[in-house]
C-alpha positions as CSV (number, residue, x, y, z in Angstrom):
1,M,0.0,0.0,0.0
2,N,1.4,3.4,-0.8
3,E,0.2,6.7,0.7
4,N,-2.1,7.5,-2.2
5,A,-3.9,4.2,-1.7
6,V,-4.9,5.1,1.9
7,L,-8.5,6.2,2.2
8,V,-9.1,8.8,4.9
9,R,-12.6,10.0,5.9
10,Q,-14.4,11.6,8.7
11,L,-15.8,9.0,11.1
12,G,-19.5,9.1,12.0
13,P,-21.9,7.4,14.4
14,N,-21.9,4.2,12.4
15,D,-18.2,3.9,12.9
16,R,-18.5,4.0,16.7
17,N,-17.7,0.3,17.4
18,D,-14.8,0.0,14.9
19,Y,-13.3,3.3,16.2
20,F,-13.6,2.1,19.8
21,Q,-12.1,-1.3,19.2
22,L,-9.1,0.3,17.4
23,R,-8.7,2.8,20.2
24,L,-8.7,0.0,22.8
25,R,-6.0,-1.7,20.8
26,G,-3.9,1.4,20.9
27,L,-4.5,2.1,24.6
28,K,-3.5,-1.5,25.5
29,A,-0.4,-1.7,23.2
30,H,0.9,1.8,24.0
31,P,-0.2,3.0,27.4
32,D,2.5,5.6,27.5
33,S,1.2,7.3,24.4
34,F,-2.3,8.2,25.5
35,G,-3.7,10.2,28.3
36,Q,-6.6,7.8,28.8
37,S,-5.9,4.3,30.2
38,Y,-7.3,1.1,28.7
39,E,-9.2,0.4,31.9
40,D,-10.7,4.0,32.0
41,A,-11.8,3.6,28.3
42,L,-13.5,0.3,29.0
43,A,-15.3,1.7,32.0
44,K,-16.6,4.7,30.0
45,G,-17.5,2.6,27.0
46,A,-17.8,3.5,23.3
47,S,-20.4,6.2,23.9
48,Q,-17.8,8.5,25.3
49,H,-16.9,9.4,21.7
50,D,-20.5,10.0,20.5
51,A,-20.3,13.8,20.5
52,L,-17.2,13.8,18.3
53,L,-18.6,11.1,16.0
54,E,-21.8,13.0,15.6
55,G,-19.8,15.5,13.6
56,S,-22.0,18.5,14.2
57,R,-18.9,20.5,15.2
58,A,-16.6,19.3,12.4
59,A,-16.7,22.7,10.7
60,E,-15.7,24.3,14.0
61,G,-12.6,22.1,14.3
62,D,-13.8,19.0,16.3
63,F,-13.7,15.8,14.4
64,L,-12.4,12.2,14.2
65,L,-10.8,10.8,11.0
66,G,-10.3,7.2,10.1
67,A,-7.9,5.5,7.6
68,Y,-8.7,2.4,5.5
69,A,-6.5,0.4,3.1
70,A,-9.4,0.4,0.7
71,A,-13.2,0.8,0.7
72,Q,-15.0,-1.9,2.7
73,T,-11.8,-2.9,4.6
74,P,-11.2,-2.6,8.4
75,L,-10.2,0.7,10.1
76,I,-6.4,0.8,10.3
77,G,-5.7,4.3,11.7
78,V,-7.4,7.1,13.6
79,V,-6.7,10.7,14.6
80,G,-8.8,13.5,16.1
81,L,-8.8,17.2,16.3
82,I,-10.4,19.1,19.3
83,R,-10.6,22.9,19.3
84,D,-10.2,24.8,22.4
85,P,-13.7,26.2,23.2
86,S,-12.7,29.3,25.2
87,D,-12.9,32.7,23.7
88,K,-9.2,33.5,24.3
89,Q,-7.9,30.2,23.1
90,R,-10.2,29.3,20.1
91,H,-7.3,29.9,17.8
92,K,-5.8,26.6,19.0
93,A,-6.8,23.0,18.5
94,A,-5.1,19.7,19.6
95,V,-4.3,16.6,17.7
96,V,-5.7,13.7,19.8
97,G,-5.8,9.9,19.7
98,M,-3.4,9.3,16.9
99,Y,-3.0,5.6,16.3
100,V,-2.1,3.4,13.4
101,A,-2.6,-0.4,13.7
102,P,0.7,-2.3,13.7
103,E,-0.2,-4.2,10.6
104,A,-0.4,-0.9,8.7
105,A,2.7,0.8,10.2
106,G,5.3,2.2,7.9
107,R,2.9,2.5,4.9
108,G,2.0,6.2,5.0
109,V,-1.2,5.8,7.0
110,G,-0.2,8.2,9.7
111,R,0.9,10.8,7.2
112,A,-2.3,10.4,5.2
113,L,-4.3,10.9,8.4
114,L,-2.4,14.0,9.4
115,D,-2.4,15.5,5.9
116,E,-6.2,15.3,5.9
117,L,-6.4,16.6,9.4
118,L,-4.2,19.6,8.5
119,S,-6.1,20.2,5.3
120,R,-9.4,20.3,7.2
121,A,-7.9,22.4,10.0
122,S,-6.7,25.0,7.5
123,R,-10.3,25.6,6.4
124,V,-11.6,26.2,10.0
125,D,-12.3,29.9,10.5
126,G,-10.1,31.5,13.1
127,L,-8.0,28.4,13.7
128,R,-4.3,29.4,13.7
129,Q,-2.4,26.8,15.7
130,I,-2.4,23.0,16.0
131,Q,-0.8,21.5,19.1
132,L,0.0,18.0,20.1
133,R,1.9,16.0,22.8
134,V,4.1,13.1,21.8
135,G,6.0,10.7,24.1
136,S,9.6,12.0,24.3
137,R,10.9,8.6,23.4
138,N,8.6,8.1,20.3
139,E,11.2,9.0,17.7
140,A,9.2,7.8,14.7
141,A,6.1,9.9,15.6
142,R,8.2,13.0,16.3
143,R,9.9,12.6,12.9
144,L,6.6,12.4,11.2
145,Y,5.2,15.5,13.0
146,E,8.4,17.4,12.2
147,S,8.2,16.5,8.6
148,L,4.8,18.1,8.5
149,G,6.0,21.3,10.1
150,F,5.4,20.8,13.8
151,R,8.1,22.2,16.0
152,Q,8.8,21.4,19.7
153,Y,8.1,24.3,22.1
154,G,8.5,22.4,25.4
155,C,8.6,19.2,27.3
156,E,6.3,18.1,30.1
157,I,8.4,16.2,32.6
158,G,6.5,13.2,34.0
159,A,3.4,13.9,31.8
160,L,2.0,10.3,32.2
161,N,2.2,7.9,35.1
162,V,1.9,4.4,33.7
163,G,2.0,1.8,36.5
164,G,4.4,3.9,38.6
165,V,6.7,4.8,35.6
166,F,6.7,8.4,34.6
167,H,6.9,9.3,30.9
168,D,7.9,12.7,29.5
169,A,6.0,14.3,26.6
170,D,7.2,16.7,24.0
171,L,4.9,19.6,23.3
172,M,4.7,20.5,19.6
173,A,2.9,23.1,17.5
174,L,2.3,24.0,13.9
175,F,1.1,27.4,12.8
176,L,-1.4,27.4,9.9
177,Q,-0.9,29.9,7.1
C-alpha cells in the first residue's frame, strides 16, 4: 500500500464500534502514548466518543478521522482534532488519539491521516495553531510530526504515570498559514 492508496474520511456514528475497538488496541499496546488508560476507556465505553462522532462541530474544528487500506476494509488508523472552546484560546486545537494499527505501520497511514487533518484544520475559520503531545521517546512519531512542520516548544516532565513509571511528553505546535 502506498500513501495514495490510503482512504481517509471523517468518522461518524456508524463507525463507533470500529473506532472504539481500534482505540482500545492502541491504549492497550501503547499505554505511554495516550492520556486515557485502557481500563478507563473500557469503564466509560464506546459512547464517550459519540459527541465527536456525531460530527456536528466538524466545521468548527472538532472531528475524528479514520484511515482504510481500501473501501470496505477494516479501520487501520485514527486521529482526532479538538478545538479549544474558550474565547481567548479558540485559535488553537489539539491533535488527539493518533494511532495506526501495527499491521499498517510504515505504509503512509499516519501521514495520510495528518495530511487530511491539517487540510481540514486550515479551512476552519479563526484556527491558527495546531498543538500535540508526543512521548519524548517516540522518535518515529516525532519525525513524522516534524516532517509536516510541527516544532517542539517544550517538554512536560512526567506527563504520564503508567504503572508507577513516569513518561515525559514533548509539546509541539504547527502554525497554519
